[in-house]
C-alpha positions in Angstrom: 120.5 55.9 4.3 120.8 58.4 7.0 118.1 58.8 9.7 116.4 62.1 9.9 117.7 65.3 11.5 116.0 68.6 11.7 116.9 72.2 11.8 115.9 74.4 14.9 112.5 76.0 14.5 111.3 79.3 15.9 107.7 79.6 17.0 105.7 76.7 18.5 104.2 74.7 15.7 100.3 74.5 15.8 100.7 70.8 15.1 102.3 70.5 18.5 99.5 71.9 20.4 97.1 69.5 18.7 99.1 66.4 19.4 98.2 64.2 22.4 101.2 62.1 23.4 100.6 59.1 25.6 104.1 59.0 27.1 105.1 55.6 28.6 108.5 55.0 30.3 110.6 54.5 33.4 111.3 57.6 35.5 113.6 57.9 38.5 114.2 56.4 40.9 116.4 54.6 40.4 118.5 57.0 38.5 120.3 55.3 35.5 120.9 56.3 31.8 117.3 55.1 30.8 115.4 56.8 33.6 117.4 60.0 33.4 116.9 60.4 29.7 113.2 59.5 29.9 112.6 62.2 32.6 114.5 64.9 30.7 112.8 64.1 27.5 109.4 64.4 29.1 110.3 67.8 30.5 111.7 69.0 27.2 108.6 67.9 25.2 106.3 69.7 27.7 108.4 72.9 27.3 108.1 72.5 23.5 104.4 72.5 23.7 103.3 68.8 23.5 100.4 67.7 25.6 101.7 64.6 27.5 99.8 62.0 29.4 102.6 60.3 31.3 102.6 56.8 32.8 105.7 55.8 34.9 106.4 52.1 34.4 109.3 51.8 36.8 109.4 49.1 39.2 110.3 49.3 43.0 113.8 50.2 43.8 114.9 46.8 45.1 116.0 43.5 43.8 113.9 41.8 41.0 111.1 39.7 42.8 107.5 38.8 42.3 106.5 42.1 43.8 108.8 44.0 41.4 107.3 42.3 38.3 103.6 42.5 39.7 104.2 46.3 40.1 105.5 46.7 36.7 102.7 44.7 35.2 100.2 46.8 37.0 101.9 50.0 35.7 101.8 48.6 32.1 98.1 48.0 32.4 97.7 51.6 33.5 99.5 52.6 30.3 97.2 50.4 28.3 94.2 52.1 30.0 95.7 55.5 29.1 95.9 54.5 25.5 92.3 53.4 25.4 91.2 56.5 27.2 92.7 58.9 24.6 91.8 56.8 21.6 88.6 58.7 20.9 90.2 62.0 20.9 90.0 63.9 17.7 93.6 65.2 18.3 96.6 63.7 16.5 97.4 60.8 18.8 101.0 59.5 19.5 102.2 56.8 21.8 105.9 57.1 22.9 107.5 54.1 24.7 111.0 52.8 25.2 112.3 49.5 24.1 113.5 47.8 27.2 116.3 45.1 27.5 115.8 41.5 28.3 112.4 40.3 29.4 111.3 43.8 29.9 110.7 43.8 26.2 107.5 41.9 27.1 106.0 45.2 28.5 107.1 47.1 25.3 105.3 44.5 23.2 102.2 44.9 25.1 102.1 48.6 24.9 103.1 48.8 21.1 100.5 46.3 20.1 97.7 48.0 22.1 98.7 51.4 20.7 98.7 50.0 17.1 95.2 48.5 17.7 93.9 52.0 18.6 95.6 53.6 15.6 98.2 55.6 17.4 101.4 56.8 15.8 104.0 54.8 17.5 107.5 56.1 18.5 109.8 53.6 20.1 113.0 54.9 21.8 116.0 52.7 21.7 118.5 52.9 24.5 120.3 49.5 24.5 122.6 47.7 22.1 122.0 44.2 23.8 119.4 43.3 21.2 121.5 44.7 18.4 124.6 42.8 19.2 122.6 39.6 19.2 119.2 39.1 17.8 116.5 38.7 20.4 113.1 37.1 19.6 111.2 39.6 21.7 112.7 42.5 19.8 111.8 40.9 16.5 108.3 40.4 17.8 108.2 44.0 18.9 109.1 45.2 15.4 106.3 43.1 14.0 103.5 44.2 16.4 104.5 47.8 16.1 104.2 47.6 12.4 106.1 49.2 9.5 104.8 52.7 10.2 106.3 52.8 13.7 109.1 55.4 14.1 112.3 54.1 15.8 114.1 56.8 17.7 117.8 55.9 17.8 120.8 57.5 19.4 123.0 57.6 16.2 122.7 57.0 12.5 124.9 54.0 13.1 122.4 52.5 15.6 119.6 53.0 13.2 121.5 51.1 10.4 122.6 48.4 12.8 119.0 47.8 14.1 117.7 47.4 10.5 120.5 45.1 9.5 120.3 42.9 12.5 116.5 42.3 12.0 116.6 42.5 8.2 113.7 45.0 8.2 113.2 48.3 6.5 112.1 50.8 9.2 111.3 54.4 9.8 113.9 56.0 11.9 115.3 59.4 13.3 118.2 60.3 15.4 117.9 61.9 18.9 121.3 62.0 20.5 121.7 61.9 24.3 123.8 65.1 24.1 120.4 67.0 24.1 120.1 66.1 27.8 123.5 66.9 29.0 123.7 70.5 30.1 126.5 72.7 29.3 128.5 72.9 32.7 132.0 74.3 32.5 132.9 74.8 28.9 136.4 76.1 27.7 138.2 75.1 30.9 141.7 76.5 31.2 144.0 74.0 32.6 147.4 74.6 33.8 150.3 72.5 32.4 151.1 69.7 34.9 154.0 67.2 35.0 151.5 64.4 35.7 148.5 63.1 34.0 145.2 62.5 35.8 142.7 59.9 34.5 139.1 59.7 35.7 136.2 57.3 35.8 132.7 58.3 36.9 130.0 55.6 36.8 128.4 52.9 38.9 131.7 51.3 39.8 131.3 47.7 38.8 133.5 45.2 36.9 131.5 45.7 33.6 131.9 49.4 33.9 135.7 49.0 33.9 136.6 49.4 37.6 139.3 46.7 37.6 140.9 47.8 34.2 141.0 51.4 35.6 142.9 50.1 38.6 145.3 48.0 36.7 146.2 51.0 34.5 147.3 52.8 37.8 149.2 49.8 38.9 151.1 49.3 35.8 151.9 53.1 35.5 153.4 52.9 39.0 155.5 49.9 38.1 156.7 51.7 34.9 157.3 55.0 36.7 154.7 56.8 34.7 153.4 60.0 36.4 149.6 59.0 36.2 147.1 59.6 38.9 143.5 58.4 38.9 140.2 59.8 40.2 137.2 57.5 40.8 133.7 58.8 41.5 130.4 57.0 41.8 128.7 54.5 44.0 130.1 50.9 44.5 127.0 48.7 44.5 128.8 45.3 45.6 130.6 44.8 48.9 133.3 42.8 47.2 134.3 45.7 45.0 134.3 48.0 47.9 136.6 45.7 49.9 138.9 45.5 46.8 139.2 49.2 46.5 139.8 49.7 50.2 142.7 47.0 50.0 144.4 49.4 47.6 144.9 52.4 50.0 148.5 51.5 50.6 149.6 50.3 47.4 148.1 53.2 45.3 148.6 55.9 48.0 149.1 59.2 46.4 148.0 57.8 43.0 144.2 57.0 43.6 141.5 59.3 44.8 138.1 57.8 45.4 135.5 60.5 45.9 132.3 58.4 46.2 129.1 59.7 44.5 129.4 63.2 43.2 126.7 65.7 42.2 126.6 69.4 41.2 129.7 71.2 42.1 131.6 68.1 43.2 130.9 66.6 39.8 132.0 69.8 38.1 135.2 69.6 40.3 135.8 66.0 39.2 135.9 67.0 35.5 138.1 70.1 36.3 140.6 67.7 38.0 140.6 65.1 35.2 142.7 65.3 32.0 141.4 62.1 30.3 138.1 60.1 30.9 138.9 56.4 30.8 135.9 54.2 30.2 136.7 50.4 29.8 133.0 49.4 29.7 132.0 45.9 28.7 128.4 46.5 29.8 126.1 44.5 27.6 123.3 47.2 27.3 125.9 50.0 26.7 124.6 52.4 23.9 125.5 56.1 24.2 126.6 56.9 27.8 125.7 60.4 29.0 128.7 60.4 31.1 130.9 60.6 28.1 129.0 63.7 26.8 129.5 65.2 30.3 133.2 64.7 29.9 133.3 66.1 26.5 131.2 69.1 27.5 134.0 69.8 29.9 136.8 69.4 27.2 137.9 66.1 28.5 138.8 63.5 25.8 137.8 59.9 26.1 139.6 56.5 26.0 137.0 53.8 25.7 136.0 50.4 24.3 134.1 50.6 21.0 130.8 49.5 22.2 127.2 50.6 21.1 127.2 54.1 19.7 130.4 55.2 21.3 132.4 55.4 18.1 129.9 57.8 16.6 129.6 59.6 19.9 133.3 60.2 20.6 134.6 60.4 17.0 138.0 62.0 17.0 137.9 63.2 20.6 140.0 60.5 22.0 141.0 56.8 21.5 138.7 53.8 21.0 139.7 50.1 21.1 138.0 47.1 19.8 136.4 44.7 22.3 139.2 42.0 21.8 141.8 44.4 22.5 144.1 44.4 25.6 142.5 47.6 27.0 145.0 48.3 29.8 148.1 48.0 27.5 146.5 50.2 24.8 145.2 52.8 27.2 148.6 53.1 28.6 150.1 53.7 25.2 147.6 56.3 24.5 148.0 58.0 27.7 151.8 58.1 27.2 151.1 59.9 23.9 149.1 62.5 25.6 151.7 62.9 28.4 154.6 63.3 26.0 152.7 65.6 23.6 150.7 68.3 25.3 149.7 69.8 21.9 148.0 66.5 21.0 146.1 66.5 24.4 145.0 70.1 23.8 143.7 69.3 20.3 141.7 66.3 21.7 140.2 68.7 24.3 139.0 71.0 21.6 137.7 68.1 19.5 135.8 66.8 22.5 134.2 70.1 23.1 133.4 70.7 19.5 131.9 67.2 19.1 129.6 67.8 22.2 128.4 71.1 20.9 127.5 69.7 17.5 125.7 66.8 18.9 123.7 68.9 21.5 122.7 71.4 18.8 121.3 68.7 16.7 119.6 67.0 19.6 117.9 70.1 20.8 116.7 70.9 17.3 115.2 67.4 17.0 113.3 67.6 20.4 111.5 70.7 19.3 109.7 68.9 16.5 110.0 65.2 17.5 106.6 64.1 16.5 106.3 66.3 13.3 109.5 65.8 11.5 109.3 63.4 8.4 111.3 60.3 9.0 113.3 58.2 6.5 113.5 54.5 5.7 116.5 52.7 6.9 117.0 49.1 6.0 119.3 46.4 4.4 119.9 46.6 0.7 118.1 43.3 0.1 115.0 44.8 1.6 115.0 48.1 -0.1 114.0 46.8 -3.5 
């Protein structure tokens, strides 16, 4: 059964004005997919007229340590106090929280159980596929303590179904796509026909985000005489990966352009210079990367591993490969198809832009009535009887 989507609404609903939202989540810094979406959602809900009481549970920007966890625990208790403080309000009461990954789910369990104790309506936002790929005891416990009336905000209808199937539980779910938080930047870009093909990767440049596969694509393209060039952008957290990239200056001279972290106009220029976004991610928590929507908003098709929600996200706007696939070989084949057939590349560009527009329209409509819209049950067939 599909998770709920809503149509855009006009005037502010009176229900929104009467809804008190205890909003618990991690805000930047550091800037990552989770904190970025959390911050943008809080801003959007405030603009939509909801009354938010915000608790930022992000830890210090440093390596995990006793201080890090002590800080997170203290902020979690602050969230519990906020729930108790607003429990006697005569308004409609909502507790919004994010489902974290790994041991961070302990904090989610604490917040959800406390909110249920004080009879808040609970909304849990899912940003990770790690506990869907493999069952996690803490996630199973979170589903129990949150209760059957909790609403699970998922990034796609496929994610809602996969979550229900993994834990064999019927749940209330609605879809809020990350496209709602990706601004339209440079739509309908006109690109001149070039003899070469430029691929791009923008991310934290790490092995599990596909740094080494990206480089191997360029190496093999050079060996085979294919006119492919690459643009890399983003920070390189590990010194060993930085040294690796520096060692390629001579080998890939004229074929590889590393631009470092990019923002604003530099980011827009990155997408203008790129023909295809190549994303060989093997990141365990990968769900619905905002950077793919950024590429699609700029009319850039995607070649990626099929992880998390990416298949629903990209649809026909590129090529997707199963996790067991030799990504480099398959990507080279797909890029050759694009290079040899400009009409095919142009069609994928149009499909990428159309997909982004559709997802953003649906996401913005959902935000406007996030805590009012009726939700639907999603579950395995054996539990629907």
